PyMOL CGO cylinders between C-alpha atoms (Angstrom):
from pymol import cmd
from pymol.cgo import CYLINDER

trace = [
    CYLINDER, 36.74, 26.45, 43.76, 37.68, 23.87, 46.43, 0.3, 1, 1, 1, 1, 1, 1,
    CYLINDER, 37.68, 23.87, 46.43, 41.33, 24.69, 46.80, 0.3, 1, 1, 1, 1, 1, 1,
    CYLINDER, 41.33, 24.69, 46.80, 40.89, 28.26, 46.49, 0.3, 1, 1, 1, 1, 1, 1,
    CYLINDER, 40.89, 28.26, 46.49, 38.36, 28.20, 49.35, 0.3, 1, 1, 1, 1, 1, 1,
    CYLINDER, 38.36, 28.20, 49.35, 40.67, 26.35, 51.54, 0.3, 1, 1, 1, 1, 1, 1,
    CYLINDER, 40.67, 26.35, 51.54, 43.50, 28.64, 50.64, 0.3, 1, 1, 1, 1, 1, 1,
    CYLINDER, 43.50, 28.64, 50.64, 41.45, 31.75, 51.59, 0.3, 1, 1, 1, 1, 1, 1,
    CYLINDER, 41.45, 31.75, 51.59, 40.43, 30.23, 55.02, 0.3, 1, 1, 1, 1, 1, 1,
    CYLINDER, 40.43, 30.23, 55.02, 44.02, 29.04, 55.69, 0.3, 1, 1, 1, 1, 1, 1,
    CYLINDER, 44.02, 29.04, 55.69, 43.32, 25.20, 55.65, 0.3, 1, 1, 1, 1, 1, 1,
    CYLINDER, 43.32, 25.20, 55.65, 44.99, 24.29, 52.46, 0.3, 1, 1, 1, 1, 1, 1,
    CYLINDER, 44.99, 24.29, 52.46, 47.94, 21.92, 53.14, 0.3, 1, 1, 1, 1, 1, 1,
    CYLINDER, 47.94, 21.92, 53.14, 49.95, 19.72, 50.84, 0.3, 1, 1, 1, 1, 1, 1,
    CYLINDER, 49.95, 19.72, 50.84, 48.18, 16.64, 52.09, 0.3, 1, 1, 1, 1, 1, 1,
    CYLINDER, 48.18, 16.64, 52.09, 44.80, 17.95, 51.68, 0.3, 1, 1, 1, 1, 1, 1,
    CYLINDER, 44.80, 17.95, 51.68, 45.60, 19.22, 48.30, 0.3, 1, 1, 1, 1, 1, 1,
    CYLINDER, 45.60, 19.22, 48.30, 46.87, 15.77, 47.22, 0.3, 1, 1, 1, 1, 1, 1,
    CYLINDER, 46.87, 15.77, 47.22, 43.97, 13.88, 48.73, 0.3, 1, 1, 1, 1, 1, 1,
    CYLINDER, 43.97, 13.88, 48.73, 41.40, 16.36, 47.33, 0.3, 1, 1, 1, 1, 1, 1,
    CYLINDER, 41.40, 16.36, 47.33, 43.18, 16.38, 43.92, 0.3, 1, 1, 1, 1, 1, 1,
    CYLINDER, 43.18, 16.38, 43.92, 42.83, 12.64, 43.66, 0.3, 1, 1, 1, 1, 1, 1,
    CYLINDER, 42.83, 12.64, 43.66, 39.26, 12.66, 44.84, 0.3, 1, 1, 1, 1, 1, 1,
    CYLINDER, 39.26, 12.66, 44.84, 38.43, 15.31, 42.26, 0.3, 1, 1, 1, 1, 1, 1,
    CYLINDER, 38.43, 15.31, 42.26, 40.32, 13.45, 39.55, 0.3, 1, 1, 1, 1, 1, 1,
    CYLINDER, 40.32, 13.45, 39.55, 38.45, 10.26, 40.48, 0.3, 1, 1, 1, 1, 1, 1,
    CYLINDER, 38.45, 10.26, 40.48, 35.09, 11.99, 40.28, 0.3, 1, 1, 1, 1, 1, 1,
    CYLINDER, 35.09, 11.99, 40.28, 36.11, 13.49, 36.97, 0.3, 1, 1, 1, 1, 1, 1,
    CYLINDER, 36.11, 13.49, 36.97, 36.92, 9.98, 35.49, 0.3, 1, 1, 1, 1, 1, 1,
    CYLINDER, 36.92, 9.98, 35.49, 33.71, 8.51, 36.82, 0.3, 1, 1, 1, 1, 1, 1,
    CYLINDER, 33.71, 8.51, 36.82, 31.71, 11.41, 35.24, 0.3, 1, 1, 1, 1, 1, 1,
    CYLINDER, 31.71, 11.41, 35.24, 33.42, 10.95, 31.96, 0.3, 1, 1, 1, 1, 1, 1,
    CYLINDER, 33.42, 10.95, 31.96, 32.69, 7.23, 32.09, 0.3, 1, 1, 1, 1, 1, 1,
    CYLINDER, 32.69, 7.23, 32.09, 29.07, 7.71, 33.05, 0.3, 1, 1, 1, 1, 1, 1,
    CYLINDER, 29.07, 7.71, 33.05, 28.50, 10.36, 30.32, 0.3, 1, 1, 1, 1, 1, 1,
    CYLINDER, 28.50, 10.36, 30.32, 30.14, 8.18, 27.71, 0.3, 1, 1, 1, 1, 1, 1,
    CYLINDER, 30.14, 8.18, 27.71, 28.04, 5.21, 28.78, 0.3, 1, 1, 1, 1, 1, 1,
    CYLINDER, 28.04, 5.21, 28.78, 24.71, 7.23, 28.68, 0.3, 1, 1, 1, 1, 1, 1,
    CYLINDER, 24.71, 7.23, 28.68, 25.65, 8.81, 25.36, 0.3, 1, 1, 1, 1, 1, 1,
    CYLINDER, 25.65, 8.81, 25.36, 26.52, 5.34, 23.77, 0.3, 1, 1, 1, 1, 1, 1,
    CYLINDER, 26.52, 5.34, 23.77, 23.25, 3.79, 25.04, 0.3, 1, 1, 1, 1, 1, 1,
    CYLINDER, 23.25, 3.79, 25.04, 21.29, 6.76, 23.87, 0.3, 1, 1, 1, 1, 1, 1,
    CYLINDER, 21.29, 6.76, 23.87, 22.94, 6.79, 20.52, 0.3, 1, 1, 1, 1, 1, 1,
    CYLINDER, 22.94, 6.79, 20.52, 22.14, 3.01, 20.10, 0.3, 1, 1, 1, 1, 1, 1,
    CYLINDER, 22.14, 3.01, 20.10, 18.65, 3.66, 21.11, 0.3, 1, 1, 1, 1, 1, 1,
    CYLINDER, 18.65, 3.66, 21.11, 18.28, 6.42, 18.65, 0.3, 1, 1, 1, 1, 1, 1,
    CYLINDER, 18.28, 6.42, 18.65, 19.80, 4.40, 15.73, 0.3, 1, 1, 1, 1, 1, 1,
    CYLINDER, 19.80, 4.40, 15.73, 17.50, 1.40, 16.69, 0.3, 1, 1, 1, 1, 1, 1,
    CYLINDER, 17.50, 1.40, 16.69, 14.51, 3.63, 16.66, 0.3, 1, 1, 1, 1, 1, 1,
    CYLINDER, 14.51, 3.63, 16.66, 15.43, 5.15, 13.29, 0.3, 1, 1, 1, 1, 1, 1,
    CYLINDER, 15.43, 5.15, 13.29, 16.05, 1.77, 11.80, 0.3, 1, 1, 1, 1, 1, 1,
    CYLINDER, 16.05, 1.77, 11.80, 12.61, 0.70, 13.13, 0.3, 1, 1, 1, 1, 1, 1,
    CYLINDER, 12.61, 0.70, 13.13, 10.90, 3.76, 11.56, 0.3, 1, 1, 1, 1, 1, 1,
    CYLINDER, 10.90, 3.76, 11.56, 12.55, 3.03, 8.29, 0.3, 1, 1, 1, 1, 1, 1,
    CYLINDER, 12.55, 3.03, 8.29, 11.36, -0.60, 8.41, 0.3, 1, 1, 1, 1, 1, 1,
    CYLINDER, 11.36, -0.60, 8.41, 7.78, 0.49, 9.38, 0.3, 1, 1, 1, 1, 1, 1,
    CYLINDER, 7.78, 0.49, 9.38, 7.64, 3.00, 6.46, 0.3, 1, 1, 1, 1, 1, 1,
    CYLINDER, 7.64, 3.00, 6.46, 8.90, 0.18, 4.11, 0.3, 1, 1, 1, 1, 1, 1,
    CYLINDER, 8.90, 0.18, 4.11, 6.42, -2.08, 5.38, 0.3, 1, 1, 1, 1, 1, 1,
    CYLINDER, 6.42, -2.08, 5.38, 3.68, 0.47, 5.09, 0.3, 1, 1, 1, 1, 1, 1,
    CYLINDER, 3.68, 0.47, 5.09, 4.56, 1.05, 1.55, 0.3, 1, 1, 1, 1, 1, 1,
    CYLINDER, 4.56, 1.05, 1.55, 4.29, -2.61, 0.83, 0.3, 1, 1, 1, 1, 1, 1,
    CYLINDER, 4.29, -2.61, 0.83, 1.08, -2.86, 2.57, 0.3, 1, 1, 1, 1, 1, 1,
    CYLINDER, 1.08, -2.86, 2.57, -0.45, -0.07, 0.52, 0.3, 1, 1, 1, 1, 1, 1,
    CYLINDER, -0.45, -0.07, 0.52, 0.70, -1.77, -2.67, 0.3, 1, 1, 1, 1, 1, 1,
    CYLINDER, 0.70, -1.77, -2.67, -1.48, -4.70, -1.64, 0.3, 1, 1, 1, 1, 1, 1,
    CYLINDER, -1.48, -4.70, -1.64, -4.43, -3.15, 0.16, 0.3, 1, 1, 1, 1, 1, 1,
    CYLINDER, -4.43, -3.15, 0.16, -6.54, 0.07, -0.26, 0.3, 1, 1, 1, 1, 1, 1,
    CYLINDER, -6.54, 0.07, -0.26, -5.40, 2.74, 2.27, 0.3, 1, 1, 1, 1, 1, 1,
    CYLINDER, -5.40, 2.74, 2.27, -8.56, 2.63, 4.47, 0.3, 1, 1, 1, 1, 1, 1,
    CYLINDER, -8.56, 2.63, 4.47, -8.27, -1.16, 4.75, 0.3, 1, 1, 1, 1, 1, 1,
    CYLINDER, -8.27, -1.16, 4.75, -4.60, -1.02, 5.54, 0.3, 1, 1, 1, 1, 1, 1,
    CYLINDER, -4.60, -1.02, 5.54, -5.27, 1.58, 8.27, 0.3, 1, 1, 1, 1, 1, 1,
    CYLINDER, -5.27, 1.58, 8.27, -7.79, -0.73, 9.77, 0.3, 1, 1, 1, 1, 1, 1,
    CYLINDER, -7.79, -0.73, 9.77, -5.49, -3.67, 9.68, 0.3, 1, 1, 1, 1, 1, 1,
    CYLINDER, -5.49, -3.67, 9.68, -2.79, -1.67, 11.47, 0.3, 1, 1, 1, 1, 1, 1,
    CYLINDER, -2.79, -1.67, 11.47, -5.35, -0.80, 14.21, 0.3, 1, 1, 1, 1, 1, 1,
    CYLINDER, -5.35, -0.80, 14.21, -5.57, -4.63, 14.63, 0.3, 1, 1, 1, 1, 1, 1,
    CYLINDER, -5.57, -4.63, 14.63, -9.24, -4.68, 13.73, 0.3, 1, 1, 1, 1, 1, 1,
    CYLINDER, -9.24, -4.68, 13.73, -10.90, -8.09, 13.50, 0.3, 1, 1, 1, 1, 1, 1,
    CYLINDER, -10.90, -8.09, 13.50, -11.94, -9.78, 10.27, 0.3, 1, 1, 1, 1, 1, 1,
    CYLINDER, -11.94, -9.78, 10.27, -12.73, -7.19, 7.68, 0.3, 1, 1, 1, 1, 1, 1,
    CYLINDER, -12.73, -7.19, 7.68, -15.90, -7.70, 5.84, 0.3, 1, 1, 1, 1, 1, 1,
    CYLINDER, -15.90, -7.70, 5.84, -18.06, -4.97, 4.52, 0.3, 1, 1, 1, 1, 1, 1,
    CYLINDER, -18.06, -4.97, 4.52, -21.41, -4.91, 2.58, 0.3, 1, 1, 1, 1, 1, 1,
    CYLINDER, -21.41, -4.91, 2.58, -21.47, -2.32, -0.04, 0.3, 1, 1, 1, 1, 1, 1,
    CYLINDER, -21.47, -2.32, -0.04, -24.98, -1.39, -1.43, 0.3, 1, 1, 1, 1, 1, 1,
    CYLINDER, -24.98, -1.39, -1.43, -23.64, -0.48, -4.81, 0.3, 1, 1, 1, 1, 1, 1,
    CYLINDER, -23.64, -0.48, -4.81, -20.26, -0.66, -6.75, 0.3, 1, 1, 1, 1, 1, 1,
    CYLINDER, -20.26, -0.66, -6.75, -19.24, -1.08, -10.36, 0.3, 1, 1, 1, 1, 1, 1,
    CYLINDER, -19.24, -1.08, -10.36, -16.84, -3.87, -11.33, 0.3, 1, 1, 1, 1, 1, 1,
    CYLINDER, -16.84, -3.87, -11.33, -14.68, -4.23, -14.37, 0.3, 1, 1, 1, 1, 1, 1,
    CYLINDER, -14.68, -4.23, -14.37, -12.80, -7.14, -15.63, 0.3, 1, 1, 1, 1, 1, 1,
    CYLINDER, -12.80, -7.14, -15.63, -10.44, -6.84, -18.55, 0.3, 1, 1, 1, 1, 1, 1,
    CYLINDER, -10.44, -6.84, -18.55, -8.21, -9.47, -20.32, 0.3, 1, 1, 1, 1, 1, 1,
    CYLINDER, -8.21, -9.47, -20.32, -6.27, -9.90, -23.38, 0.3, 1, 1, 1, 1, 1, 1,
    CYLINDER, -6.27, -9.90, -23.38, -7.95, -11.66, -26.28, 0.3, 1, 1, 1, 1, 1, 1,
    CYLINDER, -7.95, -11.66, -26.28, -5.94, -14.57, -27.64, 0.3, 1, 1, 1, 1, 1, 1,
    CYLINDER, -5.94, -14.57, -27.64, -3.57, -14.57, -24.72, 0.3, 1, 1, 1, 1, 1, 1,
    CYLINDER, -3.57, -14.57, -24.72, -3.10, -18.31, -24.38, 0.3, 1, 1, 1, 1, 1, 1,
    CYLINDER, -3.10, -18.31, -24.38, -1.88, -18.64, -28.02, 0.3, 1, 1, 1, 1, 1, 1,
    CYLINDER, -1.88, -18.64, -28.02, 0.31, -15.53, -27.53, 0.3, 1, 1, 1, 1, 1, 1,
    CYLINDER, 0.31, -15.53, -27.53, 1.96, -16.89, -24.47, 0.3, 1, 1, 1, 1, 1, 1,
    CYLINDER, 1.96, -16.89, -24.47, 2.94, -20.10, -26.25, 0.3, 1, 1, 1, 1, 1, 1,
    CYLINDER, 2.94, -20.10, -26.25, 4.70, -18.17, -28.94, 0.3, 1, 1, 1, 1, 1, 1,
    CYLINDER, 4.70, -18.17, -28.94, 6.47, -15.31, -26.99, 0.3, 1, 1, 1, 1, 1, 1,
    CYLINDER, 6.47, -15.31, -26.99, 9.65, -15.73, -24.98, 0.3, 1, 1, 1, 1, 1, 1,
    CYLINDER, 9.65, -15.73, -24.98, 8.97, -15.63, -21.31, 0.3, 1, 1, 1, 1, 1, 1,
    CYLINDER, 8.97, -15.63, -21.31, 10.88, -12.32, -20.69, 0.3, 1, 1, 1, 1, 1, 1,
    CYLINDER, 10.88, -12.32, -20.69, 9.08, -10.59, -23.52, 0.3, 1, 1, 1, 1, 1, 1,
    CYLINDER, 9.08, -10.59, -23.52, 5.64, -11.89, -22.27, 0.3, 1, 1, 1, 1, 1, 1,
    CYLINDER, 5.64, -11.89, -22.27, 6.11, -10.69, -18.70, 0.3, 1, 1, 1, 1, 1, 1,
    CYLINDER, 6.11, -10.69, -18.70, 7.52, -7.37, -19.91, 0.3, 1, 1, 1, 1, 1, 1,
    CYLINDER, 7.52, -7.37, -19.91, 4.36, -6.84, -22.09, 0.3, 1, 1, 1, 1, 1, 1,
    CYLINDER, 4.36, -6.84, -22.09, 2.03, -7.70, -19.41, 0.3, 1, 1, 1, 1, 1, 1,
    CYLINDER, 2.03, -7.70, -19.41, 3.94, -5.25, -17.08, 0.3, 1, 1, 1, 1, 1, 1,
    CYLINDER, 3.94, -5.25, -17.08, 3.70, -2.41, -19.54, 0.3, 1, 1, 1, 1, 1, 1,
    CYLINDER, 3.70, -2.41, -19.54, -0.12, -3.03, -20.13, 0.3, 1, 1, 1, 1, 1, 1,
    CYLINDER, -0.12, -3.03, -20.13, -0.94, -3.44, -16.30, 0.3, 1, 1, 1, 1, 1, 1,
    CYLINDER, -0.94, -3.44, -16.30, 1.28, -0.49, -15.37, 0.3, 1, 1, 1, 1, 1, 1,
    CYLINDER, 1.28, -0.49, -15.37, -0.63, 1.62, -17.89, 0.3, 1, 1, 1, 1, 1, 1,
    CYLINDER, -0.63, 1.62, -17.89, -4.02, 0.47, -16.25, 0.3, 1, 1, 1, 1, 1, 1,
    CYLINDER, -4.02, 0.47, -16.25, -2.61, 1.17, -12.83, 0.3, 1, 1, 1, 1, 1, 1,
    CYLINDER, -2.61, 1.17, -12.83, -2.08, 4.67, -13.85, 0.3, 1, 1, 1, 1, 1, 1,
    CYLINDER, -2.08, 4.67, -13.85, -5.53, 5.12, -15.24, 0.3, 1, 1, 1, 1, 1, 1,
    CYLINDER, -5.53, 5.12, -15.24, -6.94, 3.70, -12.00, 0.3, 1, 1, 1, 1, 1, 1,
    CYLINDER, -6.94, 3.70, -12.00, -5.05, 6.29, -10.01, 0.3, 1, 1, 1, 1, 1, 1,
    CYLINDER, -5.05, 6.29, -10.01, -6.06, 9.16, -12.17, 0.3, 1, 1, 1, 1, 1, 1,
    CYLINDER, -6.06, 9.16, -12.17, -9.80, 8.12, -12.07, 0.3, 1, 1, 1, 1, 1, 1,
    CYLINDER, -9.80, 8.12, -12.07, -9.96, 7.37, -8.31, 0.3, 1, 1, 1, 1, 1, 1,
    CYLINDER, -9.96, 7.37, -8.31, -10.88, 3.76, -8.92, 0.3, 1, 1, 1, 1, 1, 1,
    CYLINDER, -10.88, 3.76, -8.92, -9.51, 0.79, -6.89, 0.3, 1, 1, 1, 1, 1, 1,
    CYLINDER, -9.51, 0.79, -6.89, -7.49, -1.96, -8.36, 0.3, 1, 1, 1, 1, 1, 1,
    CYLINDER, -7.49, -1.96, -8.36, -8.32, -5.31, -6.78, 0.3, 1, 1, 1, 1, 1, 1,
    CYLINDER, -8.32, -5.31, -6.78, -5.94, -7.81, -8.45, 0.3, 1, 1, 1, 1, 1, 1,
    CYLINDER, -5.94, -7.81, -8.45, -4.53, -9.35, -11.61, 0.3, 1, 1, 1, 1, 1, 1,
    CYLINDER, -4.53, -9.35, -11.61, -5.16, -13.08, -12.42, 0.3, 1, 1, 1, 1, 1, 1,
    CYLINDER, -5.16, -13.08, -12.42, -2.89, -14.15, -15.25, 0.3, 1, 1, 1, 1, 1, 1,
    CYLINDER, -2.89, -14.15, -15.25, -3.72, -11.66, -17.99, 0.3, 1, 1, 1, 1, 1, 1,
    CYLINDER, -3.72, -11.66, -17.99, -6.89, -10.57, -16.38, 0.3, 1, 1, 1, 1, 1, 1,
    CYLINDER, -6.89, -10.57, -16.38, -7.18, -7.24, -14.64, 0.3, 1, 1, 1, 1, 1, 1,
    CYLINDER, -7.18, -7.24, -14.64, -10.05, -6.45, -11.94, 0.3, 1, 1, 1, 1, 1, 1,
    CYLINDER, -10.05, -6.45, -11.94, -11.00, -2.92, -10.85, 0.3, 1, 1, 1, 1, 1, 1,
    CYLINDER, -11.00, -2.92, -10.85, -13.91, -1.49, -8.80, 0.3, 1, 1, 1, 1, 1, 1,
    CYLINDER, -13.91, -1.49, -8.80, -15.36, 1.96, -8.13, 0.3, 1, 1, 1, 1, 1, 1,
    CYLINDER, -15.36, 1.96, -8.13, -17.45, 2.47, -4.90, 0.3, 1, 1, 1, 1, 1, 1,
    CYLINDER, -17.45, 2.47, -4.90, -15.27, 0.25, -2.80, 0.3, 1, 1, 1, 1, 1, 1,
    CYLINDER, -15.27, 0.25, -2.80, -13.83, 0.47, -0.07, 0.3, 1, 1, 1, 1, 1, 1,
    CYLINDER, -13.83, 0.47, -0.07, -15.30, 4.00, 0.22, 0.3, 1, 1, 1, 1, 1, 1,
    CYLINDER, -15.30, 4.00, 0.22, -18.70, 4.91, -1.44, 0.3, 1, 1, 1, 1, 1, 1,
    CYLINDER, -18.70, 4.91, -1.44, -18.67, 7.01, -4.53, 0.3, 1, 1, 1, 1, 1, 1,
    CYLINDER, -18.67, 7.01, -4.53, -21.94, 8.41, -6.12, 0.3, 1, 1, 1, 1, 1, 1,
    CYLINDER, -21.94, 8.41, -6.12, -20.60, 8.41, -9.61, 0.3, 1, 1, 1, 1, 1, 1,
    CYLINDER, -20.60, 8.41, -9.61, -19.01, 4.85, -9.47, 0.3, 1, 1, 1, 1, 1, 1,
    CYLINDER, -19.01, 4.85, -9.47, -20.50, 3.82, -12.83, 0.3, 1, 1, 1, 1, 1, 1,
    CYLINDER, -20.50, 3.82, -12.83, -19.17, 6.86, -14.58, 0.3, 1, 1, 1, 1, 1, 1,
    CYLINDER, -19.17, 6.86, -14.58, -15.65, 6.23, -13.33, 0.3, 1, 1, 1, 1, 1, 1,
    CYLINDER, -15.65, 6.23, -13.33, -15.68, 2.64, -14.39, 0.3, 1, 1, 1, 1, 1, 1,
    CYLINDER, -15.68, 2.64, -14.39, -17.01, 3.61, -17.77, 0.3, 1, 1, 1, 1, 1, 1,
    CYLINDER, -17.01, 3.61, -17.77, -14.25, 6.20, -18.09, 0.3, 1, 1, 1, 1, 1, 1,
    CYLINDER, -14.25, 6.20, -18.09, -11.67, 3.46, -17.16, 0.3, 1, 1, 1, 1, 1, 1,
    CYLINDER, -11.67, 3.46, -17.16, -12.94, 1.08, -19.80, 0.3, 1, 1, 1, 1, 1, 1,
    CYLINDER, -12.94, 1.08, -19.80, -12.91, 3.83, -22.43, 0.3, 1, 1, 1, 1, 1, 1,
    CYLINDER, -12.91, 3.83, -22.43, -9.34, 4.90, -21.45, 0.3, 1, 1, 1, 1, 1, 1,
    CYLINDER, -9.34, 4.90, -21.45, -8.27, 1.25, -21.62, 0.3, 1, 1, 1, 1, 1, 1,
    CYLINDER, -8.27, 1.25, -21.62, -9.59, 1.01, -25.13, 0.3, 1, 1, 1, 1, 1, 1,
    CYLINDER, -9.59, 1.01, -25.13, -7.92, 4.03, -26.15, 0.3, 1, 1, 1, 1, 1, 1,
    CYLINDER, -7.92, 4.03, -26.15, -4.57, 3.37, -24.62, 0.3, 1, 1, 1, 1, 1, 1,
    CYLINDER, -4.57, 3.37, -24.62, -4.11, -0.48, -25.15, 0.3, 1, 1, 1, 1, 1, 1,
    CYLINDER, -4.11, -0.48, -25.15, -2.20, -1.77, -28.21, 0.3, 1, 1, 1, 1, 1, 1,
    CYLINDER, -2.20, -1.77, -28.21, -3.68, -5.22, -27.85, 0.3, 1, 1, 1, 1, 1, 1,
    CYLINDER, -3.68, -5.22, -27.85, -7.15, -6.58, -28.30, 0.3, 1, 1, 1, 1, 1, 1,
    CYLINDER, -7.15, -6.58, -28.30, -8.71, -6.23, -24.86, 0.3, 1, 1, 1, 1, 1, 1,
    CYLINDER, -8.71, -6.23, -24.86, -12.08, -7.65, -23.76, 0.3, 1, 1, 1, 1, 1, 1,
    CYLINDER, -12.08, -7.65, -23.76, -13.91, -5.74, -21.03, 0.3, 1, 1, 1, 1, 1, 1,
    CYLINDER, -13.91, -5.74, -21.03, -16.87, -6.74, -18.92, 0.3, 1, 1, 1, 1, 1, 1,
    CYLINDER, -16.87, -6.74, -18.92, -18.87, -4.45, -16.49, 0.3, 1, 1, 1, 1, 1, 1,
    CYLINDER, -18.87, -4.45, -16.49, -21.64, -4.86, -14.04, 0.3, 1, 1, 1, 1, 1, 1,
    CYLINDER, -21.64, -4.86, -14.04, -22.92, -2.88, -11.16, 0.3, 1, 1, 1, 1, 1, 1,
    CYLINDER, -22.92, -2.88, -11.16, -24.67, -4.04, -7.93, 0.3, 1, 1, 1, 1, 1, 1,
    CYLINDER, -24.67, -4.04, -7.93, -24.11, -4.85, -4.28, 0.3, 1, 1, 1, 1, 1, 1,
    CYLINDER, -24.11, -4.85, -4.28, -20.89, -6.52, -3.24, 0.3, 1, 1, 1, 1, 1, 1,
    CYLINDER, -20.89, -6.52, -3.24, -19.15, -7.93, -0.25, 0.3, 1, 1, 1, 1, 1, 1,
    CYLINDER, -19.15, -7.93, -0.25, -15.46, -6.80, 0.29, 0.3, 1, 1, 1, 1, 1, 1,
    CYLINDER, -15.46, -6.80, 0.29, -13.01, -8.12, 2.84, 0.3, 1, 1, 1, 1, 1, 1,
    CYLINDER, -13.01, -8.12, 2.84, -9.54, -9.36, 3.50, 0.3, 1, 1, 1, 1, 1, 1,
    CYLINDER, -9.54, -9.36, 3.50, -8.87, -13.21, 3.46, 0.3, 1, 1, 1, 1, 1, 1,
    CYLINDER, -8.87, -13.21, 3.46, -5.88, -15.10, 4.52, 0.3, 1, 1, 1, 1, 1, 1,
    CYLINDER, -5.88, -15.10, 4.52, -3.04, -14.59, 7.07, 0.3, 1, 1, 1, 1, 1, 1,
    CYLINDER, -3.04, -14.59, 7.07, -0.03, -14.75, 4.74, 0.3, 1, 1, 1, 1, 1, 1,
    CYLINDER, -0.03, -14.75, 4.74, -0.11, -13.38, 1.30, 0.3, 1, 1, 1, 1, 1, 1,
    CYLINDER, -0.11, -13.38, 1.30, -3.54, -12.00, 2.23, 0.3, 1, 1, 1, 1, 1, 1,
    CYLINDER, -3.54, -12.00, 2.23, -5.71, -10.22, -0.43, 0.3, 1, 1, 1, 1, 1, 1,
    CYLINDER, -5.71, -10.22, -0.43, -8.56, -7.65, -0.39, 0.3, 1, 1, 1, 1, 1, 1,
    CYLINDER, -8.56, -7.65, -0.39, -11.19, -9.25, -2.50, 0.3, 1, 1, 1, 1, 1, 1,
    CYLINDER, -11.19, -9.25, -2.50, -15.01, -8.78, -3.76, 0.3, 1, 1, 1, 1, 1, 1,
    CYLINDER, -15.01, -8.78, -3.76, -17.82, -11.22, -3.89, 0.3, 1, 1, 1, 1, 1, 1,
    CYLINDER, -17.82, -11.22, -3.89, -21.29, -11.08, -5.24, 0.3, 1, 1, 1, 1, 1, 1,
    CYLINDER, -21.29, -11.08, -5.24, -23.47, -11.58, -8.15, 0.3, 1, 1, 1, 1, 1, 1,
    CYLINDER, -23.47, -11.58, -8.15, -22.24, -8.32, -9.77, 0.3, 1, 1, 1, 1, 1, 1,
    CYLINDER, -22.24, -8.32, -9.77, -18.55, -9.59, -9.57, 0.3, 1, 1, 1, 1, 1, 1,
    CYLINDER, -18.55, -9.59, -9.57, -19.60, -12.98, -11.12, 0.3, 1, 1, 1, 1, 1, 1,
    CYLINDER, -19.60, -12.98, -11.12, -21.62, -11.25, -13.75, 0.3, 1, 1, 1, 1, 1, 1,
    CYLINDER, -21.62, -11.25, -13.75, -18.84, -8.73, -14.69, 0.3, 1, 1, 1, 1, 1, 1,
    CYLINDER, -18.84, -8.73, -14.69, -16.49, -11.65, -15.09, 0.3, 1, 1, 1, 1, 1, 1,
    CYLINDER, -16.49, -11.65, -15.09, -18.83, -13.44, -17.29, 0.3, 1, 1, 1, 1, 1, 1,
    CYLINDER, -18.83, -13.44, -17.29, -19.45, -10.26, -19.39, 0.3, 1, 1, 1, 1, 1, 1,
    CYLINDER, -19.45, -10.26, -19.39, -15.74, -10.11, -19.97, 0.3, 1, 1, 1, 1, 1, 1,
    CYLINDER, -15.74, -10.11, -19.97, -15.19, -13.66, -21.00, 0.3, 1, 1, 1, 1, 1, 1,
    CYLINDER, -15.19, -13.66, -21.00, -18.26, -13.53, -23.39, 0.3, 1, 1, 1, 1, 1, 1,
    CYLINDER, -18.26, -13.53, -23.39, -17.35, -10.05, -24.74, 0.3, 1, 1, 1, 1, 1, 1,
    CYLINDER, -17.35, -10.05, -24.74, -15.93, -9.13, -28.08, 0.3, 1, 1, 1, 1, 1, 1,
    CYLINDER, -15.93, -9.13, -28.08, -12.28, -8.20, -28.35, 0.3, 1, 1, 1, 1, 1, 1,
    CYLINDER, -12.28, -8.20, -28.35, -11.62, -4.44, -28.34, 0.3, 1, 1, 1, 1, 1, 1,
    CYLINDER, -11.62, -4.44, -28.34, -15.27, -3.88, -27.21, 0.3, 1, 1, 1, 1, 1, 1,
    CYLINDER, -15.27, -3.88, -27.21, -17.00, -3.05, -23.80, 0.3, 1, 1, 1, 1, 1, 1,
    CYLINDER, -17.00, -3.05, -23.80, -19.58, -5.49, -22.75, 0.3, 1, 1, 1, 1, 1, 1,
    CYLINDER, -19.58, -5.49, -22.75, -21.93, -4.12, -20.10, 0.3, 1, 1, 1, 1, 1, 1,
    CYLINDER, -21.93, -4.12, -20.10, -25.11, -5.43, -18.38, 0.3, 1, 1, 1, 1, 1, 1,
    CYLINDER, -25.11, -5.43, -18.38, -28.47, -3.88, -18.67, 0.3, 1, 1, 1, 1, 1, 1,
    CYLINDER, -28.47, -3.88, -18.67, -28.45, -2.57, -15.12, 0.3, 1, 1, 1, 1, 1, 1,
    CYLINDER, -28.45, -2.57, -15.12, -25.02, -0.94, -15.64, 0.3, 1, 1, 1, 1, 1, 1,
    CYLINDER, -25.02, -0.94, -15.64, -26.41, 0.64, -18.89, 0.3, 1, 1, 1, 1, 1, 1,
    CYLINDER, -26.41, 0.64, -18.89, -29.36, 1.89, -16.94, 0.3, 1, 1, 1, 1, 1, 1,
    CYLINDER, -29.36, 1.89, -16.94, -27.31, 3.26, -14.24, 0.3, 1, 1, 1, 1, 1, 1,
    CYLINDER, -27.31, 3.26, -14.24, -25.43, 5.50, -16.63, 0.3, 1, 1, 1, 1, 1, 1,
    CYLINDER, -25.43, 5.50, -16.63, -28.60, 6.63, -18.31, 0.3, 1, 1, 1, 1, 1, 1,
    CYLINDER, -28.60, 6.63, -18.31, -27.97, 8.58, -21.51, 0.3, 1, 1, 1, 1, 1, 1,
    CYLINDER, -27.97, 8.58, -21.51, -24.54, 9.81, -20.52, 0.3, 1, 1, 1, 1, 1, 1,
    CYLINDER, -24.54, 9.81, -20.52, -22.61, 7.46, -22.90, 0.3, 1, 1, 1, 1, 1, 1,
]
cmd.load_cgo(trace, "trace")
């Protein structure tokens, strides 16, 4: 448009065409360099953000494998120390009868594979029943209903979990259950854990350790909470 305009008006000369052409070429080159630089930084920023999103998603998956979803969300929001009192919940402990002798006789790989199969099966039952797995301690498995979110039928869900464990486990499993108020919270800064405290937790553990293999040992208050349903 620039040389055409000069030509129409009669001002186009060889010198002006040369100088103007050089100026236009320089502008073109500068524009290309600027566009390339902007695109390069934009692409780098895009790739960095995408990588950050992938890392955040991976971290969130790992966090959800450790903590219940509502607790993980509260931690992400940088909430202070998490400690909640729950008026009523039902707690189950389960372990393998005779595990100590079994662990001495079995090769390590076979022992770990056996525990993995057993606890993975328990994890599936927990998900199906809407119960919360708290942790495993050696050959012991701990789960709770009614925490971190209240559930009216927490006793019934824990009872169903205990019965399902009995029906699916191929090993002699002791189970102990109690119900009552508990405190739940997150402790630690590295390798932190969501845990429970209270008389009902201690009693459920004692019911399991003093129970009969392949049976379900419950407290009187848990039995009363279930009424005549089982």
